[in-house]
C-alpha positions, -999 to +999 in steps of 0.1 A: +283+036-654+303+055-624+281+063-594+287+099-594+273+105-635+241+084-619+238+105-586+238+140-603+206+129-625+171+136-611+141+114-612+114+128-617+079+110-603+052+123-617+009+121-615-002+132-650-041+130-641-034+159-610-006+180-634-035+177-664-063+188-640-082+158-654-091+123-650-097+118-685-070+124-708-058+119-746-029+126-762-029+161-773-035+169-735-003+147-721+019+159-749+010+198-738+012+191-701+049+173-705+056+203-730+051+226-698+065+204-677+100+205-693+098+246-697+094+253-660+113+223-647+141+220-670+147+187-661+184+170-681+192+149-707+201+119-683+173+126-662+144+097-657+109+098-656+082+077-635+045+083-645+021+073-625-014+069-640-049+045-639-045+021-658-081+034-681-060+069-691-018+047-699-028+046-737-034+081-735+001+090-711+026+067-731+017+077-765+017+115-753+045+116-730+064+089-751+067+051-748+103+038-738+114+070-727+096+069-691+086+038-668+049+035-660+037+028-627-003+022-628-031+019-602-065+021-605-094+037-580-094+063-558-054+078-558-042+054-575-017+066-591-008+086-557-005+057-545+018+040-572+041+065-573+041+062-531+056+030-538+077+043-566+092+075-544+097+051-514+119+024-531+158+015-512+173+026-550+158+065-547+179+074-517+207+053-529+208+065-567+193+101-566+202+129-552+173+148-570+138+147-565+108+158-584+072+149-581+049+163-606+020+169-585+000+185-559-013+163-537-007+159-501-001+121-499+029+124-516+043+154-493+052+132-461+076+113-487+092+143-503+097+151-461+112+120-458+137+125-486+147+154-474+154+140-444+175+116-461+199+141-475+179+139-509+170+179-525+135+174-531+110+196-556+072+194-562+057+208-597+022+212-590-009+228-607-017+265-587-054+251-580-043+215-572-014+221-547-023+206-511-009+231-482+011+200-471+033+201-497+042+234-493+046+227-447+068+197-466+100+223-461+104+210-502+114+240-525+076+244-553+072+255-585+038+262-592+026+259-630-008+277-640-039+257-639-053+244-673-089+254-664-091+274-696-081+246-711-116+227-728-124+197-713-144+165-728-165+143-709-172+109-723-212+099-721-226+069-720 
């Protein structure tokens, strides 16, 4: 593959729990979020996707987003998905292979990484839910697309 072909692709780094506004995912919710993300962001056919998720939600994310169409980085605990995405975003290959990055998360933890990538010449865009968008993202200098809240969607909690 020619370098010019690979650099024209966008790398999408998605915190699926953040975009879903839920720590408990099901396949249908992930499919809904994927459909909305694609409608708002309009990824290209050759774009790549890295989905950050906790081990608890990995099956729902994989079956909902699609097995084989994304790489999944898994880390549980507080800010687990964010930390896994941060590690993936900081890999040297990101700036060497991609001129565009879209971060599907409103978590402030990723704002500094977006700012850093921007300073290295990468075009960085955030796609975040209105209710979940940290102020740091707006101050990062990166473009930000706001997706509407899913607050009206029914949520189901696990009960023991």
